[in-house]
N, C-alpha and C positions, 0 to 999 in steps of 0.2 A: 504494500500500500504506500509505503514511503516513496518508492520509485514512481508510482502512479501520480502522487501529488508533487513530484519534482523536489522532494525533500532530501533525496539520497543520490549523491553523485556516483558515477561508475567507479567501482573499486573501493568505495567507503565500506568499512566494516563496523557494524554496530558493537558496542561494548556492553554486552549483557552481564549482569552481576553473576558471580559464581553461585551465590545463594540468594533466594528471594528476600527482599528487604521489606519488613512490615511497614505499612503507612501508619503513622502515629494517630491513635484514636479511631482506627478504621480496621476492617477485616481485609482490606486490599493489600496485596503483596506486589511490590514493584520488582520487575525483572530487568528493566532498563530505565535509566534516567540520564539523558544526554542532551547537550546542545548540538543541534545540527543547523548550520547556517544561522539564521536569525531566530530560530524557534527552539523552545524547550520541547523535547519529545519524551514521553513516558509510555512504557508498556506495563500494564497492570493485570494481574490475575485476581479473581475473586472466587472463593469457594461458594457452594450452595448456601442460600439464605444469608449472603454477605451484605454488608452495608458500609459505605464510605462515610467519612466525616462530612457533615453539611457545611459547605463552603461558599464563599463569594470571592471575587478577585479584588485584591488590594489596589491594583493598578489597572489602567485601561488595556486589558488583555482579552482577546477573543480566544476561546478554547474550543477545539474540535474533539468530539468523542466518537470513536468508531469501534464497533465490535468486530473482533477477528474470529472468535469462536465462542460457542456456548450461547448463553442467553443473558442479556443485560438490559437494565432499565435505568433511565436517567430522569430524575425529578428536577424540573427547572421551574422555579417560582411557584411550587405547589402542584404542578401538572406532571404526571408520570408519562414518559415516552419510552416505547420499546426501541432499542437500538437495532437497526438492521445492518448486517454486514455490507460494507461498501457504500453506505449512505450515512455520512457523518452528521451528527447533530451539533449545532453551534451554540455555545454559551457565551452570551455577551457580558461586558463588564457590568458589575453590580447585580447580576442575576444569581440568586441563591440556587445551588445545585448539589445533588447527592446521587451517587451511583449505587445501585443495588442489584442483587440477583435474587431469584426465587429458588426453585428446585434444582436448577442446573448451574454449574460453575460457568465462569466466563473469562475470556481473554480480550483485553481492550487496548487500543492505542489512543493516547491523548496528545494532542498537539496544541501547545500554547504559542500562538502566532506572534511573531515579532517581539518576543520576550527575552531573548538571549542576554540582553543587557541588564536584566533584573535578577538580583541574587535569589537563589532558590527559596530561602526562608522569607522572602517578601512577596511571593506570588499569590498566596491565599490568606483569607481571614476566616477562621472557624466561626460558625454561626450557631447560636444556641437553639 
């Protein structure tokens, strides 16, 4: 998918973690967290009945969520959307969002567009 979106140049090798990294306050497990070009790229796995932290963006960042495998649902400003593989869902700045699974696990790619200049710890604000 990264090649499809022109995010991955020929010969670029992704740097997947050796061990999945838990996402703080979430049941999501990060397999990849990398800056490619101008974007932060994340690959996240979630087990059945998983739920991520409820977040919004701290800065003017547009985030794309795309399901690679399994079944994923993204709640944006209170409305749940099923993620369909190959049809990314866009989250705009200041929209509260949360990723979840139901009975099936999922594998998702998240692209935070034009955000490479923003330190990792300043990308999101947890929402109660």
